[in-house]
C-alpha positions as CSV (number, residue, x, y, z in Angstrom):
1,M,126.4,62.9,88.3
2,A,124.5,65.9,86.8
3,W,120.9,66.2,87.3
4,N,118.6,67.4,84.5
5,I,115.5,68.6,85.9
6,Q,112.9,70.2,83.6
7,P,109.9,71.2,85.7
8,S,106.6,71.4,84.1
9,S,104.7,74.6,84.0
10,E,102.3,73.1,86.8
11,E,105.1,72.4,89.1
12,I,106.5,76.0,88.5
13,A,102.9,77.4,89.3
14,F,102.7,75.2,92.4
15,L,106.0,76.7,93.7
16,M,105.1,80.2,92.9
17,E,101.8,79.7,94.7
18,A,103.8,78.4,97.8
19,G,105.9,81.4,97.7
20,I,103.0,83.7,97.6
21,I,101.4,81.8,100.5
22,Y,104.6,82.3,102.5
23,R,104.8,86.1,101.7
24,D,101.1,86.6,102.6
25,A,101.6,84.8,105.8
26,R,104.7,87.2,106.5
27,R,106.9,84.2,106.4
28,F,109.5,86.3,104.3
29,A,112.5,84.0,104.5
30,E,110.6,81.2,103.1
31,A,109.0,83.1,100.4
32,D,112.4,84.5,99.3
33,E,113.9,81.0,99.6
34,V,111.0,79.7,97.2
35,F,111.2,82.5,94.8
36,R,115.0,82.1,94.4
37,G,114.6,78.4,93.7
38,V,111.8,79.2,91.1
39,R,114.4,81.8,89.6
40,A,117.2,79.2,89.4
41,L,114.7,76.7,87.4
42,I,113.5,79.4,85.1
43,P,116.3,82.0,85.0
44,R,115.0,83.7,81.7
45,S,111.5,84.5,83.3
46,E,110.7,87.9,85.0
47,V,108.1,86.3,87.3
48,P,110.2,85.1,90.0
49,E,112.2,88.1,89.9
50,V,109.2,90.3,90.4
51,A,108.0,87.9,93.2
52,L,111.3,88.6,94.9
53,G,110.4,92.3,94.8
54,T,107.1,91.9,96.2
55,V,108.9,90.2,99.2
56,R,111.3,93.2,99.5
57,F,108.3,95.6,99.0
58,A,106.4,93.8,101.9
59,L,109.6,94.2,104.1
60,G,109.5,97.9,103.3
61,E,112.8,97.7,101.6
62,L,111.6,99.8,98.5
63,Q,115.2,100.2,96.7
64,K,115.8,96.5,97.0
65,A,112.2,95.9,95.6
66,V,112.8,98.4,92.9
67,A,116.1,96.7,91.9
68,H,114.4,93.3,91.4
69,Y,111.5,95.0,89.4
70,E,114.0,96.7,87.2
71,K,116.0,93.3,86.6
72,A,112.5,91.8,85.7
73,L,111.9,94.4,83.1
74,K,115.3,93.7,81.7
75,L,114.3,90.1,81.4
76,N,111.0,91.2,79.6
77,P,110.4,94.8,79.0
78,D,106.8,94.1,78.0
79,S,105.9,92.8,81.4
80,A,102.7,94.6,82.5
81,F,103.1,92.9,86.0
82,A,106.7,94.1,86.5
83,H,105.8,97.6,85.3
84,A,102.7,97.8,87.8
85,Q,104.8,96.5,90.6
86,L,107.6,99.2,89.7
87,G,104.9,101.8,89.5
88,E,103.5,101.0,92.9
89,A,107.1,101.2,94.5
90,H,107.5,104.5,93.0
91,V,104.0,105.7,94.3
92,F,105.2,104.8,97.7
93,R,108.4,106.7,97.1
94,K,106.4,109.4,96.0
95,D,108.1,109.8,92.8
96,R,105.2,110.9,90.7
97,A,107.0,110.8,87.3
98,A,108.5,107.4,87.5
99,A,105.1,105.9,89.0
100,K,103.1,107.4,86.2
101,K,105.5,106.2,83.5
102,H,105.3,102.7,84.7
103,L,101.8,102.6,85.5
104,D,100.8,103.9,82.2
105,E,102.8,101.2,80.5
106,A,101.1,98.5,82.6
107,I,97.6,99.9,81.5
108,R,98.9,100.0,77.9
109,L,100.2,96.4,78.1
110,D,97.1,95.2,80.0
111,S,94.3,97.5,79.5
112,R,91.5,94.9,79.9
113,G,93.2,92.6,82.5
114,A,93.7,92.4,86.1
115,T,97.2,94.1,86.2
116,G,95.9,97.0,84.0
117,A,93.0,97.6,86.6
118,H,95.5,97.4,89.5
119,A,97.6,99.8,87.8
120,R,94.7,102.2,87.1
121,T,93.8,101.9,90.9
122,L,97.4,102.9,91.8
123,M,97.4,105.8,89.5
124,E,94.2,107.0,91.5
125,L,96.1,106.6,94.8
126,L,99.1,108.5,93.1
127,N,96.8,111.4,92.1
128,K,95.4,111.6,95.6
129,M,99.0,111.4,97.3
130,V,101.0,113.5,94.9
131,P,98.5,115.8,93.1
132,V,99.7,117.4,89.7
133,A,101.2,120.7,90.4
134,G,98.6,123.5,90.3
135,S,95.7,121.2,91.0
136,R,93.5,121.5,94.0
137,S,93.3,118.5,96.4
C-alpha cells in the first residue's frame, strides 16, 4: 500500500521550526534528521537544503555546508537565503572573492529584507577580516 502524503505549508513550517530548535539547542543529529525529512517531503525546495547546510556550518564542517548551499542554489538560483549562507561560509573560509559574490547577490535579491540586511552585516565583517588589497585596517 502506497501512502500519498501531502503536507500543508503550515506542517512544513512546523517541521522546519522544530529542526531549527534542535539545531539551536546543539542537537545536531536530530536537526539533521528533521531537515532530511522535510527535504524528502519537498525535494524541489532549496529551503531544507540550506537548513542542512546550517547544521554542517554549526558543526564546523564548512566544505559540507558549502556543498549543501551550492545544491540549494541549483534548485533555486534566485534564493537570497542560499546566497547569504554561502557567502557567510566563504567569509569564514576567508575567500573574499567568493564571499563578496554571494553576499552581493543576496543583497541584490533581498535589498530591503532581513536576508539582505544579514548579508550587508556579513559584508562588513568580511571587510574587517579580509581587507581589500591596498587598504588600511
